[in-house]
Structure formats: C-alpha cells, structure tokens
C-alpha positions in Angstrom: 324.4 80.8 74.4 322.7 82.9 77.0 323.6 86.0 75.1 322.9 84.9 71.8 319.6 83.6 73.0 318.7 87.1 74.6 319.9 88.9 71.8 317.9 86.8 69.0 314.6 86.9 71.0 314.9 90.6 71.9 313.6 90.0 75.5 314.7 92.2 78.4 317.1 90.5 80.7 316.0 89.8 84.4 318.6 91.1 86.9 318.4 89.4 90.3 318.5 91.6 93.2 321.7 89.8 94.5 323.6 91.4 91.5 324.2 94.7 92.9 325.9 93.7 96.3 327.6 90.8 94.3 328.8 93.6 91.7 330.0 95.9 94.8 331.9 92.6 96.3 333.7 92.0 92.7 334.7 95.7 92.5 336.1 95.8 95.9 337.9 92.5 95.2 339.4 93.8 92.1 340.6 97.2 93.8 342.0 95.2 96.8 344.1 93.0 94.3 345.2 96.2 92.2 346.4 97.6 95.6 348.2 94.4 96.9 352.0 94.1 96.9 351.5 91.2 94.3 348.6 92.2 92.1 349.1 89.5 89.3 348.9 86.8 91.8 345.6 88.1 93.3 344.1 88.8 89.9 344.6 85.2 88.8 342.2 84.1 91.5 339.6 86.4 89.9 338.9 83.2 87.7 336.4 82.3 90.5 334.2 85.1 89.7 333.2 83.0 86.5 330.4 81.2 88.7 328.6 84.6 88.9 327.0 84.5 85.2 325.3 81.2 86.3 322.9 83.1 88.7 321.9 85.3 85.9 321.5 82.2 83.6 319.3 80.4 86.1 317.1 83.6 86.8 316.5 84.0 83.1 315.9 80.4 82.3 313.3 79.5 85.0 310.5 81.4 83.6 307.7 78.8 84.9 306.6 76.5 87.6 307.4 73.5 85.4 310.9 74.7 84.7 311.4 75.4 88.3 310.4 71.9 89.2 312.7 70.5 86.6 315.7 72.4 87.9 314.9 71.1 91.5 314.5 67.5 90.7 317.7 67.8 88.4 319.5 69.4 91.5 318.4 66.7 93.7 319.0 64.0 91.3 322.5 65.1 90.9 323.0 65.8 94.8 321.9 62.2 95.3 324.4 60.7 92.7 327.2 62.4 94.8 325.6 61.4 98.0 326.2 57.7 96.9 329.5 58.3 95.7 330.6 59.5 99.1 329.0 56.7 100.7 331.1 54.4 98.3 334.1 56.2 99.5 333.3 55.6 103.1 332.9 52.1 102.6 336.2 51.8 100.8 337.8 53.7 103.6 336.3 51.1 106.2 337.4 48.2 104.2 340.9 49.1 103.4 343.1 48.0 106.4 345.7 50.5 105.3 343.1 53.3 105.3 342.1 55.6 108.0 338.5 55.1 108.9 338.0 58.7 110.1 339.0 60.1 106.5 336.5 62.6 105.3 334.7 61.9 102.3 334.2 64.4 99.6 332.4 62.5 96.8 333.8 64.1 93.3 334.7 67.5 94.7 337.8 68.7 96.1 337.2 69.3 99.8 334.8 67.7 102.2 333.2 71.2 103.4 332.3 72.1 99.9 330.6 68.6 99.3 329.1 69.2 102.7 327.8 72.5 101.8 326.1 71.3 98.4 324.4 68.5 100.2 323.0 70.7 103.0 321.6 72.9 100.4 320.0 69.9 98.8 318.7 68.4 102.0 317.1 71.9 102.8 315.3 71.9 99.7 314.4 68.4 99.7 313.1 68.8 103.3 310.8 71.8 102.0 309.5 69.7 99.1 308.9 66.9 100.9 306.5 68.8 103.3 304.7 71.2 101.0 304.4 69.2 97.7 300.7 68.7 97.1 301.1 65.0 95.7 301.6 62.7 98.7 303.5 60.0 96.7 305.7 62.7 95.4 306.4 64.0 98.8 307.5 60.5 99.9 309.9 60.4 97.0 311.3 63.9 98.1 311.8 62.4 101.6 313.5 59.4 100.5 316.2 61.3 98.4 316.4 63.7 101.3 317.3 61.0 103.7 319.7 59.6 101.5 321.4 63.0 101.2 321.4 63.4 104.7 323.0 60.1 105.5 326.1 61.4 103.2 326.2 64.5 105.3 326.4 62.4 108.3 329.4 60.6 106.9 331.5 63.7 105.9 331.8 64.4 109.7 331.2 68.1 109.1 329.7 69.4 112.5 328.6 72.6 110.8 326.6 70.9 108.3 324.8 69.0 111.0 323.8 72.0 113.0 322.7 73.8 109.4 320.4 70.6 108.6 319.0 70.5 112.2 318.4 74.2 112.2 316.6 74.1 108.8 314.5 71.3 110.0 313.3 73.2 113.2 312.5 76.3 111.1 310.7 74.2 108.5 308.6 72.3 111.1 308.0 75.6 113.0 306.6 77.1 109.7 304.7 73.9 108.7 303.5 72.1 112.0 305.1 73.3 115.2 303.7 70.2 117.1 306.2 68.1 115.3 309.1 70.1 116.7 309.0 67.4 119.5 309.8 64.8 117.1 313.2 66.1 116.1 315.2 65.2 119.4 313.7 61.6 119.0 314.9 61.5 115.5 318.2 62.7 116.0 318.6 60.1 118.9 317.7 57.3 116.6 319.8 58.6 114.1 322.7 59.0 116.6 322.1 55.3 117.9 322.1 54.1 114.0 325.1 56.1 112.9 328.6 54.5 112.5 331.1 54.8 115.3 333.1 57.7 113.7 330.1 59.7 113.4 329.1 59.1 116.9 332.9 60.2 117.9 332.7 63.2 115.8 329.4 64.3 117.5 330.8 63.6 120.8 333.8 65.8 120.0 331.4 69.1 120.3 331.5 68.9 123.9 335.3 69.0 124.0 
C-alpha cells in the first residue's frame, strides 16, 4: 500500500537518517549468516527485518502535527489497553491458588521484557506530553494514562524497566522543572509503600 501510494502520488520518499546504519547492520547480519556453518538456519531468522519498513512508512505518513498527535494518541491508547491486559493477568495469578504470585505478566506479547520495553516507551512519551502539552485538561489525561502504564510496568517485575522510567522522569524534570527533581524520591517512596509485596520483593532484590 505504501509503495502504491508513493508511486501514484509521485512524491519523493523521505528516508530517515537511521536507515543508513540500519542498512549496514542488515548487510553485516546477512554476511555473517552466509559465512556461518548453518547459513539456512541463520537466514530463516532474517524475517525479523520485516519490521524495518515500518519506520519508513511512519516517517512518510506523519507529515503534519495533527497526524503526529493522532499517532501518539493511538500508541498511548493501545499501550493503556495492554497495560490493563497485564493487570488482569496479575490479578488472575494472585487469585489462582495453584498459580505462582511472582509470575511475570506479559500482556498479549510473548515475553515480559518485550512487554515492559513497549510500556516504557509509552510511559516516557506520556510523561513528555503530560509535561509539555499546552492544554491543562489534556495534560491531565496524558498523566492519567501514564500512571496506568507505569502501574503495569511495576507489575512486570522488570528492574531494568524501573530504572529506565526513573531516569526518563529525572531527565524530563531536569529539562522542564529542575526544582521538581526533589519530589521524585518522595513519589518513589509512596509508590513503593503502595506496591504489592511481589514488587517490593523485586525492588529489595536489587541490593542482593
């Protein structure tokens, strides 16, 4: 659909700057597969490169601020949906007497780290829009979605995701309102106190 649209419109294709290193990475990966002892097995994994054209489609499809906001809202809405999905999973684990309360939620995805990674991207985006959007009511809506997503991140028990969110929050406050940096430890302490026991245990294991 993208190729047909570009061909019929006659417009030039915008190539993101990340495509040059991505192409180099793809070329080296293909070369390493061909030089391996089992090239067919390695080449079968190249199907994962199919995600690369999505960057090209998005870069050429977001041509205005309105489209950018629509894309952001769609991403945050879908992230909120899978955040709720993960919370439902966690509640099922806790209620099930045969289940393990410490099981890692993963939403509709195949692994909890992939799930947490996507939610971290959404949380960072939500924090930025809740801080910089000109409309106060809209900022509050973004903040509510961000808090929901962060709650799901906490339940993933993924410590790397915890660090990423805290680092992003610190950087955002440093840029926007440095004085609010002092509030982050207070918010973290309150969040820790309100967190389920499994989350507290996971955080405590950082010292181990």
